[in-house]
C-alpha positions as a printed NumPy array, in Angstrom:
array([[  41.484, -144.011,  112.555],
       [  40.152, -141.735,  115.312],
       [  43.685, -141.135,  116.577],
       [  45.069, -140.027,  113.232],
       [  42.567, -137.186,  112.992],
       [  43.736, -135.382,  116.117],
       [  47.198, -136.634,  117.016],
       [  50.593, -136.884,  115.434],
       [  51.289, -139.901,  113.257],
       [  54.023, -141.331,  115.475],
       [  51.782, -141.292,  118.538],
       [  48.956, -142.959,  116.601],
       [  51.342, -145.633,  115.313],
       [  52.612, -146.368,  118.833],
       [  49.076, -146.674,  120.204],
       [  48.068, -149.001,  117.37 ],
       [  51.202, -151.071,  117.857],
       [  50.388, -151.449,  121.551],
       [  46.777, -152.404,  120.787],
       [  47.874, -155.012,  118.22 ],
       [  50.479, -156.542,  120.512],
       [  48.359, -156.544,  123.661],
       [  44.709, -156.981,  122.736],
       [  42.939, -159.559,  120.583],
       [  41.35 , -157.521,  117.77 ],
       [  38.043, -159.413,  117.6  ],
       [  37.638, -160.382,  121.24 ],
       [  38.731, -157.085,  122.805],
       [  37.408, -154.639,  120.21 ],
       [  35.51 , -152.573,  122.776],
       [  38.509, -152.411,  125.134],
       [  40.771, -151.442,  122.223],
       [  38.44 , -148.612,  121.213],
       [  38.197, -147.37 ,  124.808],
       [  41.994, -147.422,  125.056],
       [  42.324, -145.472,  121.795],
       [  39.839, -142.868,  123.036],
       [  41.661, -142.573,  126.359],
       [  45.019, -142.087,  124.626],
       [  43.517, -139.522,  122.25 ],
       [  42.085, -137.625,  125.224],
       [  45.416, -137.746,  127.079],
       [  47.25 , -136.508,  123.978],
       [  44.856, -133.576,  123.597],
       [  45.222, -132.605,  127.259],
       [  49.026, -132.699,  126.974],
       [  49.04 , -130.265,  124.048],
       [  49.314, -126.546,  124.679],
       [  46.536, -124.291,  123.47 ],
       [  47.295, -121.331,  121.227],
       [  48.265, -118.375,  123.382],
       [  49.431, -120.432,  126.354],
       [  52.56 , -119.093,  128.033],
       [  54.695, -122.115,  127.16 ],
       [  57.909, -120.108,  127.448],
       [  57.145, -119.213,  131.036],
       [  56.277, -122.822,  131.863],
       [  59.535, -123.986,  130.26 ],
       [  61.497, -121.344,  132.179],
       [  59.979, -122.548,  135.437],
       [  60.855, -126.107,  134.472],
       [  64.525, -125.103,  134.172],
       [  64.584, -122.382,  136.837],
       [  63.35 , -124.375,  139.793],
       [  65.731, -127.341,  139.376],
       [  68.68 , -125.041,  138.638],
       [  68.   , -123.084,  141.829],
       [  67.88 , -126.304,  143.809],
       [  71.099, -127.549,  142.191],
       [  72.836, -124.295,  143.091],
       [  71.681, -124.543,  146.692],
       [  72.882, -128.145,  146.837],
       [  76.253, -127.108,  145.41 ],
       [  76.771, -124.637,  148.238],
       [  75.586, -127.208,  150.754],
       [  78.161, -129.762,  149.597],
       [  80.994, -127.241,  149.132],
       [  82.277, -127.493,  152.688],
       [  81.973, -131.25 ,  152.877],
       [  84.751, -132.106,  150.427],
       [  82.34 , -134.206,  148.408],
       [  82.661, -134.778,  144.701],
       [  79.687, -132.554,  143.929],
       [  81.693, -129.598,  142.66 ],
       [  80.246, -129.77 ,  139.137],
       [  76.629, -129.491,  140.192],
       [  74.504, -126.396,  139.867],
       [  74.517, -123.955,  136.999],
       [  77.817, -125.139,  135.431],
       [  76.413, -128.665,  135.132],
       [  73.083, -127.405,  133.763],
       [  74.94 , -125.24 ,  131.271],
       [  77.038, -128.216,  130.185],
       [  73.925, -130.278,  129.582],
       [  71.703, -127.692,  127.904],
       [  73.971, -125.197,  126.186],
       [  76.845, -127.22 ,  124.839],
       [  75.304, -130.687,  124.546],
       [  78.823, -132.044,  124.678],
       [  79.438, -135.549,  123.387],
       [  82.128, -135.931,  126.053],
       [  80.654, -134.444,  129.216],
       [  83.089, -133.27 ,  131.873],
       [  80.972, -134.904,  134.548],
       [  80.574, -138.528,  133.511],
       [  77.831, -140.594,  135.094],
       [  77.313, -144.315,  135.521],
       [  74.202, -146.414,  135.851],
       [  74.797, -149.766,  137.482],
       [  72.05 , -152.381,  137.696],
       [  71.867, -154.049,  141.095],
       [  70.387, -157.387,  142.049],
       [  67.371, -156.98 ,  144.298],
       [  68.605, -158.629,  147.472],
       [  67.86 , -158.016,  151.138],
       [  70.742, -155.59 ,  151.551],
       [  70.481, -153.864,  148.149],
       [  70.605, -150.356,  149.636],
       [  73.696, -151.147,  151.668],
       [  75.349, -152.621,  148.559],
       [  74.388, -149.552,  146.515],
       [  75.929, -147.196,  149.084],
       [  79.103, -149.277,  149.202],
       [  79.429, -149.276,  145.404],
       [  78.744, -145.528,  145.238],
       [  81.407, -144.788,  147.837],
       [  83.993, -147.035,  146.232],
       [  83.497, -145.624,  142.716],
       [  83.238, -141.929,  143.615],
       [  86.175, -139.922,  142.333],
       [  87.344, -137.076,  144.518],
       [  89.378, -134.499,  142.605]])
């Protein structure tokens, strides 16, 4: 109930779902209420106040990574690596066009946690990398 007064409905539903699935309602009532209050406080702190410069914060959130991607693109340019679609073109592809068929496909491969997992990961990455 306290969550629904100050937060969005979806967030309140997720918190209540977590409380129901994790805590015993009668036995852990105090813990459940403390958790609800903590989540309500976290939600309030994550919200922007009226008049905050959210546009500038968002621009920094895009500007800094895009600058780093551009610098990395130039760094890899002379190495013949397959990083030619990094930087601003890649950011533009992701943000501006939201293409259903991206020109730079990616893969996520789960690996078994073994002693030599990093060596295996490097080997897989090198063997699956496409060089144009």
